[in-house]
N, C-alpha and C positions, 0 to 999 in steps of 0.2 A: 540623805535626803529624801522628801516625801514625794509621792504620787498620784495622782489621780484615781490609780487602780488598787491601792496597795490593799483595800479591805477585801477587795474580790480574787487578787493573781494568787494567792496559795489556797483557794479552796478547791478542793477534788473535782475534776471533772463528772459533769452529770449524767446519769445511764437513766434511761427510762427504765420503769419498771412492769410496763403493759407493753412496751412495743422491744423488737427485736432489733440491734443494730442493723444499719444500712451497709453490705456487700461493699466493699472499695471498691468496683469496677462500676458501680451506679452513682457512690461520690464523687467521681472522677468525671462522669457522664452529666455530671451537675453543671461543670466547666470546662464542657468540651464547645469549641467555638460554634457561633448560629452561622448556616449559609444563609443570607438573607436573599442570596440569588442562585435557588437551584440550577443548574447547567449552565453556570456560566465560565467554569473553568474548562469546559468542553468545547465551550462553543469559543471559547481563546485557542483552544488548541486547535481545535478545525482552522479556523483561521490562520493560523500563525504553520500551520502547515504547509511545506512547498510542493507545488504541480508545475511540470513541465506544460509546454505550448507543443502541438503537433507541429511538426516539419514538414511542411508543404514543398516534394520534390519539381525539380525544373522537369521541363519534357526531355534533356536528356539523360537525365538520373533515371527518369521511369522509363525509358527506351532500353537502359542496360536491367533494371529489374528486369521486364519480360524479354529482353535475352536469357536472362539465368531463370528466370522460369520456364522457357522453352526447353533447356537444357534439362531441366531437373523432369518437367512433364516427358520428354522423349525415355527418360532413365529413370520412369517409374513401376515399371517389372525390379531393377532392383534393390527398390527402398533407399534411394539416396540418404545419407547422414547431413545434412545442412544445419548451420547455427545461423538463425533468426534473428533479426532487432528490429522490434514491434512495438505500436505505440498501443499502451491500455489506459481508454478514456477511465477518467477518477469518476464513482460513482455518487458525489455528492458535491461537487463544484466543479468548475471548469480546468479544463487540463486533464494533465494522467503524467503518466510516468511511462519510460521507453524500460524495454526489458530486452534481454537477452535469453533466446534458449535454442538447445543443442535437440536435434529430433531425426527420426525419420521419418521423412515423408510418404505417406500412405494414398492419398488422394489429393486431386489438384480439383476444386468443382467449379467449374468457371459460371454455369449459371449463379450460383449462391456467393460467386467470387471470393471463394476460401479455400485457404491451405490446409488438409489437413493431416496431423502426424499422425502414429501409429498406436501414440499417447492416449488419443482420443484431442489433444488440444486444438481447438479449428481456430485459425487467424483470416482475418481478414485480406484483402490483396491492398485493401488503402492503406491500413496498418501499417501494411512492411516499410521499412526505411532502408534494409540490406539483408542482403544473401552471402552467406559466405559458408562454402566449406573444401574440405581435401580434395574432392575429384572433382568442385564444381568450377566451371573455367572462369576466369577475371577476366569477365566481357569489359573491352575499352571501347568507346565507342568509334567506329571507322571515322577515318578524314574527311571533313566534308568538303 
């Protein structure tokens, strides 16, 4: 059977006497995909990333947190160890995430409404969802 390229199919591969051969990495780069929409992939990933909404506490839940904060305030000299569940707003989109941190309370700054831990972490009162601790009384609301 005779094909259309039979006259050239068995010729030796051409090598230029004037130019050095292209490195294999550069040859492969010629065939890499072209990103027509630069940054599109990262935008899609960012949009798909999920965030939580901040939970608005009821007045009763706020009263319980205030009672726990009062107990912590009374024990500041002993640097009580507490576990804090708090909201961290997302820097680039609406919402955020809840984090849990255990540490010793160093200060309660009422004017700034901040809880300051010994490691330097500052947590806004408004972001605190729950306070727990071994010595922290499990404060329940009094019967109405």
